[in-house]
Short mmCIF file of the C-alpha atoms (twelve columns), coordinates in Angstrom:
data_MODEL
# 
_entry.id   MODEL 
# 
loop_
_atom_site.group_PDB 
_atom_site.id 
_atom_site.type_symbol 
_atom_site.label_atom_id 
_atom_site.label_alt_id 
_atom_site.label_comp_id 
_atom_site.label_asym_id 
_atom_site.label_seq_id 
_atom_site.Cartn_x 
_atom_site.Cartn_y 
_atom_site.Cartn_z 
_atom_site.pdbx_PDB_model_num 
ATOM 1   C CA . MET A 1   99.478  -50.556 -115.531 1 
ATOM 2   C CA . SER A 2   100.262 -53.964 -117.054 1 
ATOM 3   C CA . ALA A 3   98.616  -54.952 -120.324 1 
ATOM 4   C CA . GLN A 4   96.593  -57.758 -118.695 1 
ATOM 5   C CA . GLU A 5   95.133  -55.327 -116.181 1 
ATOM 6   C CA . LYS A 6   93.517  -53.454 -119.055 1 
ATOM 7   C CA . TYR A 7   93.222  -55.873 -121.992 1 
ATOM 8   C CA . PRO A 8   92.489  -59.596 -122.453 1 
ATOM 9   C CA . GLY A 9   95.718  -60.132 -124.415 1 
ATOM 10  C CA . VAL A 10  99.228  -60.800 -123.109 1 
ATOM 11  C CA . PHE A 11  102.184 -58.509 -123.761 1 
ATOM 12  C CA . ILE A 12  105.706 -59.973 -123.488 1 
ATOM 13  C CA . THR A 13  108.849 -58.040 -124.347 1 
ATOM 14  C CA . PHE A 14  112.408 -59.227 -124.903 1 
ATOM 15  C CA . GLU A 15  115.214 -56.860 -123.933 1 
ATOM 16  C CA . GLY A 16  118.979 -56.927 -123.588 1 
ATOM 17  C CA . GLY A 17  122.204 -55.660 -125.056 1 
ATOM 18  C CA . GLU A 18  123.418 -56.264 -128.581 1 
ATOM 19  C CA . GLY A 19  123.817 -59.877 -129.719 1 
ATOM 20  C CA . ALA A 20  121.782 -61.324 -126.857 1 
ATOM 21  C CA . GLY A 21  119.824 -63.698 -129.126 1 
ATOM 22  C CA . LYS A 22  116.374 -62.148 -128.697 1 
ATOM 23  C CA . SER A 23  115.141 -62.927 -132.213 1 
ATOM 24  C CA . THR A 24  115.907 -66.649 -131.943 1 
ATOM 25  C CA . HIS A 25  113.985 -67.051 -128.703 1 
ATOM 26  C CA . ILE A 26  111.046 -64.925 -129.808 1 
ATOM 27  C CA . ARG A 27  110.592 -67.175 -132.857 1 
ATOM 28  C CA . PHE A 28  110.886 -70.332 -130.756 1 
ATOM 29  C CA . LEU A 29  108.398 -69.128 -128.147 1 
ATOM 30  C CA . ALA A 30  105.983 -67.896 -130.817 1 
ATOM 31  C CA . ALA A 31  105.941 -71.296 -132.519 1 
ATOM 32  C CA . ALA A 32  105.241 -73.039 -129.207 1 
ATOM 33  C CA . LEU A 33  102.403 -70.665 -128.360 1 
ATOM 34  C CA . GLN A 34  100.859 -70.965 -131.817 1 
ATOM 35  C CA . ALA A 35  100.956 -74.751 -131.513 1 
ATOM 36  C CA . GLU A 36  98.820  -74.354 -128.381 1 
ATOM 37  C CA . GLY A 37  96.242  -72.298 -130.267 1 
ATOM 38  C CA . TYR A 38  97.269  -68.764 -129.288 1 
ATOM 39  C CA . GLU A 39  97.167  -65.916 -131.758 1 
ATOM 40  C CA . VAL A 40  100.728 -64.574 -131.625 1 
ATOM 41  C CA . LEU A 41  102.051 -61.336 -133.039 1 
ATOM 42  C CA . CYS A 42  105.838 -60.860 -133.291 1 
ATOM 43  C CA . LEU A 43  107.057 -57.271 -133.492 1 
ATOM 44  C CA . ARG A 44  110.261 -55.299 -133.242 1 
ATOM 45  C CA . GLU A 45  111.161 -51.811 -132.083 1 
ATOM 46  C CA . PRO A 46  111.585 -49.466 -133.685 1 
ATOM 47  C CA . GLY A 47  109.406 -50.723 -136.529 1 
ATOM 48  C CA . GLY A 48  106.317 -52.884 -136.916 1 
ATOM 49  C CA . THR A 49  104.430 -50.288 -138.970 1 
ATOM 50  C CA . VAL A 50  105.144 -48.553 -142.275 1 
ATOM 51  C CA . ILE A 51  105.922 -45.338 -140.408 1 
ATOM 52  C CA . GLY A 52  107.946 -47.139 -137.758 1 
ATOM 53  C CA . GLU A 53  110.128 -48.931 -140.303 1 
ATOM 54  C CA . VAL A 54  110.947 -45.619 -141.992 1 
ATOM 55  C CA . LEU A 55  111.866 -44.134 -138.606 1 
ATOM 56  C CA . ARG A 56  113.991 -47.232 -137.895 1 
ATOM 57  C CA . ASP A 57  115.966 -46.651 -141.073 1 
ATOM 58  C CA . VAL A 58  116.601 -43.060 -139.983 1 
ATOM 59  C CA . VAL A 59  117.595 -43.633 -136.350 1 
ATOM 60  C CA . LEU A 60  119.919 -46.581 -137.102 1 
ATOM 61  C CA . ASN A 61  121.523 -45.139 -140.229 1 
ATOM 62  C CA . PRO A 62  125.290 -44.899 -139.558 1 
ATOM 63  C CA . ASP A 63  125.518 -41.973 -141.987 1 
ATOM 64  C CA . PHE A 64  123.580 -39.747 -139.586 1 
ATOM 65  C CA . GLU A 65  126.449 -39.089 -137.183 1 
ATOM 66  C CA . ALA A 66  125.173 -35.569 -136.500 1 
ATOM 67  C CA . MET A 67  121.911 -36.792 -134.945 1 
ATOM 68  C CA . SER A 68  121.540 -35.399 -131.442 1 
ATOM 69  C CA . PHE A 69  120.708 -37.660 -128.521 1 
ATOM 70  C CA . GLU A 70  117.427 -35.783 -128.044 1 
ATOM 71  C CA . THR A 71  116.428 -36.349 -131.675 1 
ATOM 72  C CA . GLU A 72  117.301 -40.029 -131.302 1 
ATOM 73  C CA . LEU A 73  115.083 -40.319 -128.227 1 
ATOM 74  C CA . LEU A 74  112.121 -38.624 -129.892 1 
ATOM 75  C CA . ILE A 75  112.369 -40.842 -132.982 1 
ATOM 76  C CA . TYR A 76  112.163 -43.952 -130.795 1 
ATOM 77  C CA . GLU A 77  109.156 -42.564 -128.951 1 
ATOM 78  C CA . ALA A 78  107.420 -41.555 -132.205 1 
ATOM 79  C CA . ALA A 79  107.859 -45.053 -133.644 1 
ATOM 80  C CA . ARG A 80  106.575 -46.553 -130.375 1 
ATOM 81  C CA . ALA A 81  103.484 -44.345 -130.286 1 
ATOM 82  C CA . GLN A 82  102.592 -45.424 -133.821 1 
ATOM 83  C CA . LEU A 83  103.157 -49.101 -133.021 1 
ATOM 84  C CA . MET A 84  100.979 -48.899 -129.895 1 
ATOM 85  C CA . GLU A 85  98.122  -47.168 -131.684 1 
ATOM 86  C CA . GLU A 86  98.212  -49.133 -134.920 1 
ATOM 87  C CA . VAL A 87  99.225  -52.647 -133.840 1 
ATOM 88  C CA . ILE A 88  99.814  -53.460 -130.161 1 
ATOM 89  C CA . ARG A 89  96.675  -52.025 -128.588 1 
ATOM 90  C CA . PRO A 90  94.282  -53.579 -131.157 1 
ATOM 91  C CA . ALA A 91  96.032  -56.958 -130.774 1 
ATOM 92  C CA . LEU A 92  95.745  -56.881 -126.980 1 
ATOM 93  C CA . GLU A 93  92.110  -55.816 -127.219 1 
ATOM 94  C CA . ARG A 94  91.256  -58.920 -129.254 1 
ATOM 95  C CA . GLY A 95  93.145  -61.221 -126.862 1 
ATOM 96  C CA . ALA A 96  96.319  -61.895 -128.837 1 
ATOM 97  C CA . VAL A 97  99.770  -62.573 -127.429 1 
ATOM 98  C CA . VAL A 98  102.207 -59.837 -128.445 1 
ATOM 99  C CA . LEU A 99  105.934 -60.651 -128.419 1 
ATOM 100 C CA . CYS A 100 108.050 -57.570 -128.990 1 
ATOM 101 C CA . ASP A 101 111.793 -57.365 -129.614 1 
ATOM 102 C CA . ARG A 102 112.577 -54.281 -127.477 1 
ATOM 103 C CA . PHE A 103 110.193 -51.762 -125.970 1 
ATOM 104 C CA . SER A 104 110.296 -48.881 -123.490 1 
ATOM 105 C CA . ASP A 105 112.911 -50.490 -121.210 1 
ATOM 106 C CA . SER A 106 115.427 -50.260 -124.048 1 
ATOM 107 C CA . THR A 107 114.873 -46.517 -124.198 1 
ATOM 108 C CA . ILE A 108 115.733 -46.194 -120.524 1 
ATOM 109 C CA . ALA A 109 118.827 -48.378 -120.909 1 
ATOM 110 C CA . TYR A 110 120.114 -46.833 -124.130 1 
ATOM 111 C CA . GLN A 111 119.004 -43.217 -124.008 1 
ATOM 112 C CA . ALA A 112 118.997 -42.569 -120.236 1 
ATOM 113 C CA . PHE A 113 121.873 -44.718 -118.989 1 
ATOM 114 C CA . GLY A 114 123.747 -45.012 -122.283 1 
ATOM 115 C CA . ARG A 115 123.365 -41.479 -123.654 1 
ATOM 116 C CA . GLY A 116 122.971 -39.699 -120.319 1 
ATOM 117 C CA . ILE A 117 119.544 -38.137 -120.912 1 
ATOM 118 C CA . ASP A 118 117.619 -37.483 -117.693 1 
ATOM 119 C CA . ARG A 119 115.862 -40.709 -116.755 1 
ATOM 120 C CA . LYS A 120 112.698 -39.024 -115.529 1 
ATOM 121 C CA . THR A 121 112.366 -37.263 -118.885 1 
ATOM 122 C CA . VAL A 122 112.718 -40.583 -120.704 1 
ATOM 123 C CA . GLU A 123 110.175 -42.247 -118.428 1 
ATOM 124 C CA . LYS A 124 107.656 -39.437 -119.005 1 
ATOM 125 C CA . LEU A 125 108.047 -39.779 -122.767 1 
ATOM 126 C CA . ASN A 126 107.700 -43.557 -122.495 1 
ATOM 127 C CA . HIS A 127 104.463 -43.087 -120.583 1 
ATOM 128 C CA . PHE A 128 103.179 -40.648 -123.198 1 
ATOM 129 C CA . ALA A 129 104.041 -42.943 -126.121 1 
ATOM 130 C CA . THR A 130 102.569 -46.090 -124.526 1 
ATOM 131 C CA . GLY A 131 99.553  -44.603 -122.800 1 
ATOM 132 C CA . GLY A 132 100.982 -45.963 -119.560 1 
ATOM 133 C CA . ILE A 133 100.812 -49.606 -120.682 1 
ATOM 134 C CA . LYS A 134 103.682 -51.831 -119.527 1 
ATOM 135 C CA . PRO A 135 104.468 -55.401 -120.590 1 
ATOM 136 C CA . ASP A 136 103.117 -58.228 -118.480 1 
ATOM 137 C CA . ARG A 137 106.584 -59.785 -118.459 1 
ATOM 138 C CA . THR A 138 109.945 -58.570 -119.730 1 
ATOM 139 C CA . LEU A 139 112.767 -61.020 -120.359 1 
ATOM 140 C CA . VAL A 140 116.229 -59.467 -120.346 1 
ATOM 141 C CA . LEU A 141 118.622 -61.692 -122.286 1 
ATOM 142 C CA . MET A 142 122.206 -61.035 -121.297 1 
ATOM 143 C CA . PRO A 143 125.307 -62.046 -123.297 1 
ATOM 144 C CA . PRO A 144 128.525 -62.751 -121.347 1 
ATOM 145 C CA . ASP A 145 129.760 -59.195 -121.917 1 
ATOM 146 C CA . ALA A 146 129.126 -56.158 -124.112 1 
ATOM 147 C CA . ASP A 147 132.055 -56.771 -126.467 1 
ATOM 148 C CA . SER A 148 131.156 -60.369 -127.291 1 
ATOM 149 C CA . GLY A 149 127.537 -59.348 -127.778 1 
ATOM 150 C CA . LEU A 150 128.552 -56.612 -130.202 1 
ATOM 151 C CA . GLU A 151 130.739 -59.023 -132.140 1 
ATOM 152 C CA . ARG A 152 127.846 -61.468 -132.442 1 
ATOM 153 C CA . ALA A 153 125.447 -58.717 -133.549 1 
ATOM 154 C CA . THR A 154 127.680 -57.156 -136.197 1 
ATOM 155 C CA . HIS A 155 129.744 -59.979 -137.719 1 
ATOM 156 C CA . ARG A 156 127.392 -60.472 -140.668 1 
ATOM 157 C CA . ASN A 157 125.917 -57.125 -141.643 1 
ATOM 158 C CA . GLY A 158 128.210 -54.585 -140.004 1 
ATOM 159 C CA . ALA A 159 127.283 -52.102 -137.300 1 
ATOM 160 C CA . ASP A 160 124.331 -49.726 -137.293 1 
ATOM 161 C CA . ARG A 161 124.469 -46.260 -135.701 1 
ATOM 162 C CA . LEU A 162 123.668 -47.519 -132.183 1 
ATOM 163 C CA . GLU A 163 126.039 -50.475 -132.434 1 
ATOM 164 C CA . MET A 164 128.812 -48.023 -133.394 1 
ATOM 165 C CA . ALA A 165 128.427 -46.098 -130.126 1 
ATOM 166 C CA . GLY A 166 131.424 -47.854 -128.564 1 
ATOM 167 C CA . SER A 167 132.270 -50.435 -125.933 1 
ATOM 168 C CA . ASP A 168 131.831 -48.106 -122.941 1 
ATOM 169 C CA . PHE A 169 128.348 -47.119 -124.127 1 
ATOM 170 C CA . HIS A 170 127.243 -50.728 -124.500 1 
ATOM 171 C CA . HIS A 171 128.749 -51.671 -121.141 1 
ATOM 172 C CA . ARG A 172 126.592 -48.946 -119.533 1 
ATOM 173 C CA . VAL A 173 123.544 -50.321 -121.365 1 
ATOM 174 C CA . ASN A 174 124.144 -53.871 -120.116 1 
ATOM 175 C CA . GLN A 175 124.659 -52.669 -116.562 1 
ATOM 176 C CA . ALA A 176 121.480 -50.611 -116.851 1 
ATOM 177 C CA . PHE A 177 119.437 -53.665 -117.782 1 
ATOM 178 C CA . LYS A 178 120.782 -55.547 -114.764 1 
ATOM 179 C CA . ARG A 179 119.908 -52.630 -112.496 1 
ATOM 180 C CA . MET A 180 116.397 -52.377 -113.960 1 
ATOM 181 C CA . VAL A 181 115.748 -56.070 -113.293 1 
ATOM 182 C CA . GLU A 182 116.721 -55.499 -109.660 1 
ATOM 183 C CA . GLU A 183 114.369 -52.503 -109.487 1 
ATOM 184 C CA . ASP A 184 111.363 -54.309 -110.974 1 
ATOM 185 C CA . PRO A 185 111.694 -58.058 -110.223 1 
ATOM 186 C CA . ASP A 186 107.948 -58.732 -110.446 1 
ATOM 187 C CA . ARG A 187 107.879 -57.819 -114.145 1 
ATOM 188 C CA . MET A 188 111.446 -58.313 -115.364 1 
ATOM 189 C CA . ARG A 189 113.506 -61.508 -115.433 1 
ATOM 190 C CA . LEU A 190 117.207 -61.820 -116.268 1 
ATOM 191 C CA . VAL A 191 118.112 -64.713 -118.607 1 
ATOM 192 C CA . ASP A 192 121.730 -65.725 -119.199 1 
ATOM 193 C CA . SER A 193 122.040 -66.053 -122.982 1 
ATOM 194 C CA . SER A 194 125.706 -67.122 -122.872 1 
ATOM 195 C CA . GLN A 195 124.438 -70.683 -122.396 1 
ATOM 196 C CA . THR A 196 123.473 -73.014 -125.226 1 
ATOM 197 C CA . LYS A 197 120.336 -72.028 -127.110 1 
ATOM 198 C CA . SER A 198 118.428 -74.916 -125.528 1 
ATOM 199 C CA . GLN A 199 119.468 -73.873 -122.007 1 
ATOM 200 C CA . THR A 200 118.521 -70.257 -122.719 1 
ATOM 201 C CA . ALA A 201 115.145 -71.311 -124.137 1 
ATOM 202 C CA . THR A 202 114.500 -73.437 -121.054 1 
ATOM 203 C CA . ALA A 203 115.182 -70.394 -118.868 1 
ATOM 204 C CA . VAL A 204 112.877 -68.263 -121.034 1 
ATOM 205 C CA . PHE A 205 110.008 -70.742 -120.660 1 
ATOM 206 C CA . ASP A 206 110.602 -71.010 -116.900 1 
ATOM 207 C CA . ALA A 207 110.482 -67.218 -116.623 1 
ATOM 208 C CA . LEU A 208 107.035 -67.249 -118.240 1 
ATOM 209 C CA . GLY A 209 105.617 -70.103 -116.189 1 
ATOM 210 C CA . ASP A 210 103.292 -67.871 -114.170 1 
ATOM 211 C CA . VAL A 211 102.082 -65.995 -117.252 1 
ATOM 212 C CA . PHE A 212 101.239 -69.036 -119.385 1 
ATOM 213 C CA . GLY A 213 100.563 -71.929 -117.050 1 
ATOM 214 C CA . TRP A 214 101.723 -74.561 -119.548 1 
ATOM 215 C CA . VAL A 215 104.915 -72.791 -120.605 1 
ATOM 216 C CA . GLY A 216 107.106 -73.810 -117.687 1 
ATOM 217 C CA . ALA A 217 110.047 -75.823 -119.011 1 
ATOM 218 C CA . SER A 218 109.048 -78.845 -116.925 1 
ATOM 219 C CA . ARG A 219 105.989 -79.227 -119.137 1 
ATOM 220 C CA . LYS A 220 108.155 -79.811 -122.214 1 
ATOM 221 C CA . PRO A 221 110.490 -82.775 -122.944 1 
ATOM 222 C CA . ALA A 222 114.217 -82.086 -123.191 1 
ATOM 223 C CA . SER A 223 114.083 -82.930 -126.892 1 
ATOM 224 C CA . PHE A 224 111.779 -79.955 -127.438 1 
ATOM 225 C CA . PHE A 225 114.517 -77.529 -126.411 1 
ATOM 226 C CA . ALA A 226 117.425 -79.607 -127.776 1 
ATOM 227 C CA . SER A 227 116.240 -78.960 -131.328 1 
ATOM 228 C CA . LEU A 228 117.619 -75.417 -130.987 1 
ATOM 229 C CA . ASP A 229 121.185 -76.705 -130.660 1 
ATOM 230 C CA . LYS A 230 121.159 -78.644 -133.939 1 
ATOM 231 C CA . PRO A 231 122.889 -77.127 -136.972 1 
ATOM 232 C CA . LYS A 232 120.415 -75.197 -139.102 1 
ATOM 233 C CA . GLU A 233 120.418 -77.796 -141.863 1 
ATOM 234 C CA . GLU A 234 119.336 -80.451 -139.335 1 
ATOM 235 C CA . VAL A 235 116.518 -78.489 -137.712 1 
# 
Protein backbone atom coordinates (compact mmCIF):
# COMPACT_ATOMS: atom_id res chain seq x y z
CA MET A 1 0.00 0.00 0.00
CA SER A 2 1.41 3.41 -0.97
CA ALA A 3 1.47 6.19 1.60
CA GLN A 4 -1.07 8.30 -0.31
CA GLU A 5 -3.54 5.43 -0.34
CA LYS A 6 -3.63 5.59 3.45
CA TYR A 7 -2.52 9.09 4.49
CA PRO A 8 -2.95 12.64 3.15
CA GLY A 9 0.82 13.22 3.07
CA VAL A 10 3.32 12.30 0.35
CA PHE A 11 6.24 9.93 0.89
CA ILE A 12 9.23 10.17 -1.47
CA THR A 13 12.41 8.15 -1.04
CA PHE A 14 15.82 8.54 -2.65
CA GLU A 15 17.85 5.38 -3.23
CA GLY A 16 21.02 4.34 -5.00
CA GLY A 17 24.56 3.16 -4.50
CA GLU A 18 27.27 5.02 -2.65
CA GLY A 19 28.16 8.52 -3.87
CA ALA A 20 25.03 8.91 -5.99
CA GLY A 21 24.36 12.47 -4.77
CA LYS A 22 21.10 11.81 -2.91
CA SER A 23 21.65 14.43 -0.20
CA THR A 24 22.20 17.26 -2.68
CA HIS A 25 19.00 16.56 -4.57
CA ILE A 26 16.90 16.01 -1.46
CA ARG A 27 17.93 19.46 -0.18
CA PHE A 28 17.21 21.07 -3.55
CA LEU A 29 13.80 19.45 -3.89
CA ALA A 30 12.90 20.25 -0.29
CA ALA A 31 13.66 23.94 -0.80
CA ALA A 32 11.50 24.04 -3.93
CA LEU A 33 8.59 22.34 -2.19
CA GLN A 34 8.83 24.60 0.85
CA ALA A 35 8.78 27.64 -1.42
CA GLU A 36 5.43 26.36 -2.73
CA GLY A 37 4.03 26.14 0.80
CA TYR A 38 4.47 22.43 1.53
CA GLU A 39 5.53 21.20 4.94
CA VAL A 40 8.62 19.12 4.15
CA LEU A 41 10.44 16.71 6.41
CA CYS A 42 13.91 15.49 5.36
CA LEU A 43 15.07 12.24 6.94
CA ARG A 44 17.79 9.65 6.54
CA GLU A 45 18.04 5.93 7.16
CA PRO A 46 19.16 4.59 9.44
CA GLY A 47 18.55 7.53 11.77
CA GLY A 48 16.00 10.31 12.13
CA THR A 49 15.28 9.54 15.79
CA VAL A 50 17.45 9.44 18.91
CA ILE A 51 17.27 5.65 18.91
CA GLY A 52 17.83 5.43 15.17
CA GLU A 53 20.95 7.60 15.27
CA VAL A 54 22.45 5.38 17.97
CA LEU A 55 21.69 2.31 15.86
CA ARG A 56 23.24 4.07 12.84
CA ASP A 57 26.47 4.58 14.76
CA VAL A 58 26.52 0.87 15.60
CA VAL A 59 25.71 -0.60 12.18
CA LEU A 60 28.12 1.68 10.26
CA ASN A 61 30.99 1.53 12.74
CA PRO A 62 34.02 0.07 10.89
CA ASP A 63 35.34 -1.32 14.17
CA PHE A 64 32.51 -3.86 14.31
CA GLU A 65 33.93 -6.25 11.73
CA ALA A 66 32.47 -9.24 13.59
CA MET A 67 28.86 -8.12 13.05
CA SER A 68 26.91 -10.86 11.31
CA PHE A 69 24.81 -10.10 8.24
CA GLU A 70 21.68 -11.10 10.17
CA THR A 71 22.49 -8.67 12.99
CA GLU A 72 23.10 -5.94 10.42
CA LEU A 73 19.70 -6.59 8.82
CA LEU A 74 17.85 -6.51 12.14
CA ILE A 75 19.51 -3.24 13.19
CA TYR A 76 18.32 -1.58 9.97
CA GLU A 77 14.79 -2.88 10.51
CA ALA A 78 14.77 -1.78 14.17
CA ALA A 79 15.83 1.75 13.22
CA ARG A 80 13.18 1.81 10.48
CA ALA A 81 10.40 0.66 12.80
CA GLN A 82 11.25 3.46 15.23
CA LEU A 83 11.39 6.06 12.46
CA MET A 84 8.01 4.96 11.07
CA GLU A 85 6.31 5.04 14.46
CA GLU A 86 7.89 8.20 15.81
CA VAL A 87 8.29 10.42 12.73
CA ILE A 88 7.11 9.24 9.31
CA ARG A 89 3.59 8.07 10.12
CA PRO A 90 2.67 11.18 12.17
CA ALA A 91 4.05 13.43 9.40
CA LEU A 92 2.03 11.66 6.71
CA GLU A 93 -1.08 11.77 8.88
CA ARG A 94 -0.88 15.57 9.10
CA GLY A 95 -0.32 15.93 5.34
CA ALA A 96 3.41 16.64 5.21
CA VAL A 97 5.81 15.69 2.44
CA VAL A 98 8.44 13.25 3.70
CA LEU A 99 11.73 13.00 1.78
CA CYS A 100 13.86 10.13 3.01
CA ASP A 101 17.46 9.32 2.11
CA ARG A 102 17.16 5.51 1.84
CA PHE A 103 14.34 3.26 2.98
CA SER A 104 13.28 -0.37 2.61
CA ASP A 105 14.53 -0.72 -0.99
CA SER A 106 18.08 -0.21 0.28
CA THR A 107 17.65 -3.18 2.59
CA ILE A 108 16.70 -5.39 -0.33
CA ALA A 109 19.63 -4.12 -2.42
CA TYR A 110 22.26 -4.24 0.31
CA GLN A 111 21.22 -7.09 2.58
CA ALA A 112 19.45 -9.40 0.09
CA PHE A 113 21.42 -8.88 -3.12
CA GLY A 114 24.62 -7.55 -1.54
CA ARG A 115 24.91 -9.81 1.52
CA GLY A 116 23.01 -12.78 0.11
CA ILE A 117 20.25 -12.98 2.74
CA ASP A 118 17.04 -14.57 1.42
CA ARG A 119 15.06 -11.84 -0.30
CA LYS A 120 11.68 -13.05 0.92
CA THR A 121 12.95 -12.89 4.50
CA VAL A 122 14.11 -9.31 3.97
CA GLU A 123 10.80 -8.34 2.38
CA LYS A 124 8.84 -9.82 5.29
CA LEU A 125 10.93 -7.86 7.78
CA ASN A 126 10.51 -4.70 5.71
CA HIS A 127 6.75 -5.20 5.79
CA PHE A 128 6.83 -5.72 9.56
CA ALA A 129 8.95 -2.62 10.19
CA THR A 130 6.91 -0.33 7.91
CA GLY A 131 3.44 -1.65 8.59
CA GLY A 132 3.20 -2.38 4.87
CA ILE A 133 3.58 1.28 3.85
CA LYS A 134 5.58 1.91 0.67
CA PRO A 135 6.78 5.24 -0.74
CA ASP A 136 4.61 6.98 -3.29
CA ARG A 137 7.67 7.43 -5.50
CA THR A 138 11.23 6.17 -5.22
CA LEU A 139 14.03 7.84 -7.16
CA VAL A 140 17.08 5.66 -7.70
CA LEU A 141 20.11 7.86 -8.37
CA MET A 142 22.82 5.95 -10.17
CA PRO A 143 26.50 6.97 -10.43
CA PRO A 144 28.44 5.86 -13.53
CA ASP A 145 29.79 2.81 -11.70
CA ALA A 146 30.25 1.42 -8.19
CA ASP A 147 33.94 2.32 -7.90
CA SER A 148 33.53 5.98 -8.84
CA GLY A 149 30.55 6.24 -6.51
CA LEU A 150 32.57 4.80 -3.64
CA GLU A 151 35.41 7.21 -4.32
CA ARG A 152 33.00 10.14 -4.26
CA ALA A 153 31.38 8.93 -1.02
CA THR A 154 34.59 8.29 0.92
CA HIS A 155 37.13 10.89 -0.25
CA ARG A 156 36.42 13.27 2.63
CA ASN A 157 35.56 11.26 5.72
CA GLY A 158 36.82 7.77 4.93
CA ALA A 159 34.74 4.63 4.58
CA ASP A 160 32.12 3.34 7.00
CA ARG A 161 31.50 -0.38 7.59
CA LEU A 162 29.15 -0.76 4.60
CA GLU A 163 31.37 1.27 2.28
CA MET A 164 34.27 -1.04 3.21
CA ALA A 165 32.41 -4.11 1.94
CA GLY A 166 34.34 -4.10 -1.35
CA SER A 167 33.87 -3.36 -5.03
CA ASP A 168 32.08 -6.63 -5.86
CA PHE A 169 29.55 -6.04 -3.08
CA HIS A 170 28.75 -2.53 -4.28
CA HIS A 171 28.52 -3.68 -7.90
CA ARG A 172 25.86 -6.21 -6.81
CA VAL A 173 24.02 -3.43 -4.96
CA ASN A 174 23.97 -1.16 -8.02
CA GLN A 175 22.78 -3.97 -10.25
CA ALA A 176 20.09 -4.79 -7.69
CA PHE A 177 18.72 -1.26 -7.81
CA LYS A 178 18.51 -1.41 -11.61
CA ARG A 179 16.68 -4.74 -11.42
CA MET A 180 14.25 -3.39 -8.80
CA VAL A 181 13.37 -0.41 -11.01
CA GLU A 182 12.54 -2.84 -13.81
CA GLU A 183 10.38 -4.88 -11.43
CA ASP A 184 8.41 -1.91 -10.09
CA PRO A 185 8.36 0.84 -12.77
CA ASP A 186 5.15 2.44 -11.49
CA ARG A 187 6.81 3.42 -8.20
CA MET A 188 10.53 3.53 -8.95
CA ARG A 189 12.39 5.76 -11.41
CA LEU A 190 16.06 5.49 -12.40
CA VAL A 191 17.95 8.82 -12.53
CA ASP A 192 21.43 9.06 -14.05
CA SER A 193 23.47 11.03 -11.51
CA SER A 194 26.66 10.98 -13.60
CA GLN A 195 25.32 14.09 -15.35
CA THR A 196 25.79 17.63 -14.08
CA LYS A 197 23.89 18.46 -10.91
CA SER A 198 21.47 20.64 -12.88
CA GLN A 199 20.75 17.84 -15.38
CA THR A 200 20.23 15.35 -12.55
CA ALA A 201 17.91 17.74 -10.72
CA THR A 202 15.91 18.26 -13.91
CA ALA A 203 15.49 14.48 -14.20
CA VAL A 204 14.45 14.27 -10.54
CA PHE A 205 11.74 16.90 -11.01
CA ASP A 206 10.52 15.22 -14.20
CA ALA A 207 10.28 11.90 -12.35
CA LEU A 208 7.98 13.54 -9.80
CA GLY A 209 5.77 15.35 -12.30
CA ASP A 210 2.77 13.09 -11.71
CA VAL A 211 3.13 13.25 -7.93
CA PHE A 212 3.38 17.03 -7.61
CA GLY A 213 1.70 18.56 -10.63
CA TRP A 214 3.90 21.67 -10.61
CA VAL A 215 7.21 19.88 -10.13
CA GLY A 216 7.80 18.83 -13.72
CA ALA A 217 11.02 20.43 -14.95
CA SER A 218 9.17 22.26 -17.73
CA ARG A 219 7.49 24.38 -15.07
CA LYS A 220 10.84 25.78 -13.92
CA PRO A 221 13.25 28.05 -15.87
CA ALA A 222 16.66 26.66 -16.78
CA SER A 223 18.27 29.15 -14.40
CA PHE A 224 16.48 27.45 -11.50
CA PHE A 225 18.42 24.23 -12.06
CA ALA A 226 21.63 25.91 -13.29
CA SER A 227 22.23 27.33 -9.81
CA LEU A 228 23.29 23.82 -8.73
CA ASP A 229 26.30 23.88 -11.06
CA LYS A 230 27.80 27.06 -9.62
CA PRO A 231 30.74 26.77 -7.21
CA LYS A 232 29.54 26.75 -3.62
CA GLU A 233 30.83 30.25 -2.93
CA GLU A 234 28.70 31.58 -5.81
CA VAL A 235 25.45 29.85 -4.88
